[in-house]
C-alpha positions in Angstrom: 21.4 -14.9 -2.5 20.8 -12.2 0.1 23.4 -9.4 0.6 23.6 -7.3 3.7 25.3 -4.0 4.1 28.3 -3.9 6.3 27.4 -3.8 10.0 23.8 -5.1 9.4 22.4 -7.9 11.4 20.0 -10.5 10.1 17.4 -12.3 12.1 15.2 -15.1 10.7 12.3 -17.2 11.8 10.5 -20.1 10.2 6.8 -21.0 10.4 5.5 -24.4 9.4 2.1 -24.7 7.7 1.3 -28.3 6.8 4.1 -29.6 4.6 5.3 -26.1 3.5 7.9 -24.1 5.3 8.0 -20.3 4.9 10.9 -18.3 5.9 11.1 -14.5 6.6 14.2 -12.5 7.1 14.6 -9.1 8.7 17.7 -6.9 8.5 18.6 -4.6 11.3 21.5 -2.2 11.6 23.0 -1.6 15.0 21.4 1.9 15.0 17.9 0.4 14.5 18.2 -1.8 17.6 19.7 1.0 19.7 23.2 -0.2 20.1 24.9 2.7 18.6 23.9 6.1 17.1 25.1 8.1 14.3 27.2 11.0 15.5 26.1 14.5 14.9 27.9 17.8 15.4 27.0 20.3 18.1 28.9 23.6 18.0 31.6 22.0 15.8 32.1 19.0 18.2 31.0 15.5 17.5 28.1 14.3 19.7 27.6 10.5 20.4 24.5 9.2 22.1 24.0 5.7 23.4 20.6 4.3 24.4 20.2 1.2 26.5 18.8 -1.3 27.2 16.9 -1.7 24.0 14.4 -3.3 24.3 13.7 -1.8 27.7 11.6 -2.9 30.7 11.5 -0.4 33.5 14.1 2.1 32.6 16.0 3.6 29.6 19.4 5.2 30.0 20.6 7.8 27.5 24.3 8.4 27.7 26.2 11.3 26.0 29.9 11.2 25.3 30.2 14.8 26.5 28.2 17.0 28.9 25.2 18.3 27.0 22.2 20.5 27.5 19.5 19.0 25.3 15.8 18.6 25.3 14.7 14.9 25.2 11.2 13.9 24.1 9.8 10.4 24.5 7.2 10.1 21.7 4.7 7.3 21.1 3.8 6.0 17.6 0.8 8.3 17.4 3.2 11.3 17.6 2.2 12.3 21.1 5.0 13.4 23.5 4.5 11.2 26.5 7.5 12.5 28.5 9.8 15.5 28.1 13.1 16.2 29.8 15.8 18.9 29.8 19.3 17.9 30.6 21.7 20.4 32.1 25.3 19.6 31.1 24.7 15.9 32.0 26.5 12.8 30.8 23.4 10.6 31.3 19.6 10.7 31.6 17.6 7.9 33.1 13.9 7.6 32.1 11.5 5.5 34.1 9.4 3.5 31.7 7.7 1.1 34.2 4.3 2.7 33.8 4.3 2.9 29.9 2.4 0.5 27.8 4.5 -2.0 25.7 5.3 -0.8 22.2 7.7 1.2 20.1 8.7 4.8 21.0 10.9 7.5 19.6 13.4 9.3 21.6 14.1 12.8 20.1 17.1 14.8 21.3 17.2 18.5 20.4 20.2 20.7 21.1 20.3 24.4 21.7 20.9 25.1 18.0 17.7 23.2 17.1 19.5 20.2 15.6 17.8 17.0 16.5 18.1 13.3 16.1 15.6 10.5 16.7 16.2 6.9 18.0 13.7 4.1 18.3 13.3 2.1 21.5 11.1 -0.8 22.3 9.3 -1.1 25.6 8.5 -4.6 26.7 
C-alpha cells in the first residue's frame, strides 16, 4: 500500500521487459510542479508567487499577489545564474526562455530584506 500526503500527486509508468513488468511511481506536490508556491512574509505581509507555465517552452511568467520589488535569478543546475532581473513594484515578470537549453532551472526570488525562496521550473 502506498500512502500520499494530502495534496500530493502521483504519476506512474510501466516498462515491459520480456515477461516481467516493472512499475515505478513518483510523487509530486503541487509546489514541485510549479502550480502553487508556499507563501512567505514580506514586511509582515503574506507574499504569494505563481510560476507558469511549468514546464515552459519559450516564456515563464512569475506573478505576485501584490506589487513587489524583488530580485529574480534564473539558475541552472550547475549553480550558475543565467539571467537576473529586478522588479520594481510589479505584479508580473515575464522571462524569455526561448534561447535556453532544455533542462531544469531554479528561480530564486529575494526581497529587500534578504529573504528568498526558490522554485523549480522545467524548460522543454
